[in-house]
C-alpha positions as CSV (number, residue, x, y, z in Angstrom):
1,M,100.2,117.6,199.7
2,A,97.9,114.7,199.1
3,E,94.6,115.0,197.3
4,P,91.6,115.2,199.8
5,L,89.6,112.0,200.2
6,V,86.3,113.8,199.7
7,P,85.9,116.6,197.1
8,D,85.0,120.0,198.5
9,A,81.4,119.9,197.1
10,A,80.7,116.7,199.0
11,A,82.8,117.6,202.0
12,R,80.3,120.2,203.1
13,H,78.1,117.3,204.2
14,T,79.3,115.9,207.5
15,G,77.8,112.5,206.7
16,C,79.8,112.2,203.5
17,L,83.0,113.1,205.4
18,L,82.2,110.5,208.1
19,M,81.4,107.9,205.6
20,K,84.5,108.2,203.5
21,L,86.9,108.7,206.4
22,G,85.2,105.7,208.1
23,Q,85.8,103.6,205.0
24,V,89.5,104.6,205.0
25,M,89.9,103.9,208.7
26,F,88.1,100.6,208.3
27,R,90.5,99.5,205.6
28,L,93.5,100.6,207.5
29,S,92.2,98.9,210.7
30,E,91.6,95.7,208.8
31,D,95.2,95.8,207.4
32,R,96.6,96.5,210.8
33,L,94.8,93.6,212.5
34,T,95.4,91.0,209.7
35,G,98.8,90.0,211.3
36,L,96.8,88.7,214.3
37,G,94.4,86.8,212.1
38,L,91.6,89.2,213.0
39,R,89.3,91.6,211.3
40,T,87.7,94.7,212.8
41,R,84.5,92.8,213.7
42,H,86.5,90.2,215.6
43,Y,88.2,93.0,217.6
44,L,84.7,94.5,218.4
45,I,83.5,91.0,219.6
46,L,86.5,90.4,221.8
47,Q,86.2,93.9,223.3
48,A,82.5,93.5,224.0
49,L,83.2,90.1,225.7
50,A,86.1,91.5,227.7
51,E,83.9,94.3,228.9
52,A,80.6,92.6,229.7
53,G,81.5,88.9,230.1
54,A,79.9,85.9,228.5
55,R,76.8,86.7,226.4
56,S,74.5,85.0,224.1
57,Q,75.4,85.0,220.4
58,L,72.2,86.9,219.7
59,E,72.7,89.5,222.3
60,L,76.3,90.1,221.1
61,G,75.2,90.3,217.5
62,N,72.4,92.8,218.4
63,Q,74.7,95.0,220.4
64,L,77.3,95.2,217.7
65,R,74.8,95.3,214.9
66,I,76.4,92.2,213.2
67,D,73.9,90.1,211.2
68,P,73.4,86.5,212.5
69,T,75.2,84.8,209.6
70,T,78.3,87.0,209.9
71,M,78.1,86.5,213.7
72,V,78.2,82.8,213.4
73,S,81.2,82.8,211.1
74,S,83.0,85.3,213.3
75,I,82.5,83.3,216.4
76,D,83.6,80.2,214.5
77,H,86.8,82.0,213.5
78,L,87.5,83.2,217.1
79,E,87.0,79.7,218.4
80,R,89.4,78.2,215.8
81,L,92.0,80.7,217.0
82,G,91.3,79.8,220.6
83,L,90.2,83.4,221.4
84,A,86.6,82.6,222.4
85,T,84.4,79.7,223.4
86,R,80.9,78.8,222.5
87,T,78.9,76.8,225.1
88,R,75.2,76.0,225.6
89,D,73.5,78.3,228.0
90,P,72.5,76.2,231.0
91,Q,69.4,78.4,231.4
92,D,68.2,77.9,227.8
93,R,69.8,75.0,225.9
94,R,68.7,76.5,222.6
95,R,71.1,79.5,223.1
96,F,74.9,79.6,222.9
97,L,76.9,81.7,225.3
98,I,80.1,83.2,223.9
99,A,83.0,83.9,226.3
100,I,86.5,85.3,225.8
101,T,89.5,83.1,226.6
102,D,92.8,84.2,228.2
103,E,94.3,84.1,224.7
104,G,91.4,86.3,223.5
105,R,92.1,88.9,226.2
106,S,95.8,88.9,225.1
107,A,94.7,89.3,221.5
108,A,92.3,92.2,222.5
109,T,95.1,93.9,224.3
110,E,97.5,93.5,221.3
111,S,94.7,94.7,219.0
112,D,94.2,97.8,221.2
113,R,97.9,98.5,220.9
114,L,97.9,98.2,217.1
115,L,94.8,100.4,216.7
116,A,96.2,103.0,219.1
117,S,99.3,103.2,216.9
118,L,97.1,103.5,213.9
119,N,95.3,106.4,215.5
120,E,98.5,108.1,216.3
121,E,99.7,107.8,212.7
122,T,96.4,108.6,210.9
123,L,95.4,111.5,213.2
124,A,98.8,113.1,213.1
125,D,97.4,116.2,211.3
126,L,95.4,117.0,214.4
127,D,96.8,118.4,217.7
128,S,96.0,116.6,220.9
129,A,93.1,119.0,221.7
130,M,91.5,118.5,218.3
131,R,91.9,114.7,218.7
132,D,90.2,114.9,222.1
133,D,87.4,117.0,220.7
134,L,86.9,114.7,217.8
135,H,86.8,111.7,220.0
136,R,84.3,113.3,222.4
137,L,82.0,114.3,219.5
138,L,82.1,110.8,218.1
139,L,81.4,109.3,221.5
140,A,78.4,111.6,221.8
141,L,77.0,110.3,218.4
142,N,77.7,106.7,219.4
143,A,75.9,107.1,222.8
144,G,73.0,109.1,221.4
145,D,69.7,107.8,220.3
146,T,69.4,109.2,216.9
147,L,72.0,107.5,214.8
148,P,71.6,104.0,216.4
149,R,67.8,104.3,216.0
150,A,68.1,105.3,212.4
151,Y,70.5,102.5,211.6
152,D,68.3,99.9,213.4
153,A,65.3,101.1,211.5
154,T,67.0,100.4,208.2
155,R,68.0,96.9,209.4
156,D,64.4,96.2,210.4
157,V,63.3,97.1,206.8
158,Q,65.9,94.8,205.3
159,R,64.9,91.8,207.4
């Protein structure tokens, strides 16, 4: 049996568990997506665009909590791959609208497939009911006000 990722003394804190397990899943996700020339943030951008349509670079960055510099380089990368386009907003020429391309939709679909297989592999220690419960709980944290508000407050202080 493998050594636990978090020592017992720290594992009693849910936040410590989430942080370390999140770091591990992030690294594994990055490794899985690298064959497509993508990183996790590129996947998130493509999914947000596929779901909501063209958006301003600023709106997209704010929604995904990606800082402006990283957002610019991420969109540049997606444009070079032909997965997204950046055009001037006809309503406000100072803004750029980011849109997903057909190739971007294909890449998002393939990324979904890769990440679903990663979930199957890495969550194999949980039965399907436990996986569903875990996902439901994480969705509740994601959709709640507390965690996003706390994170946004730390970002405001850093600016």
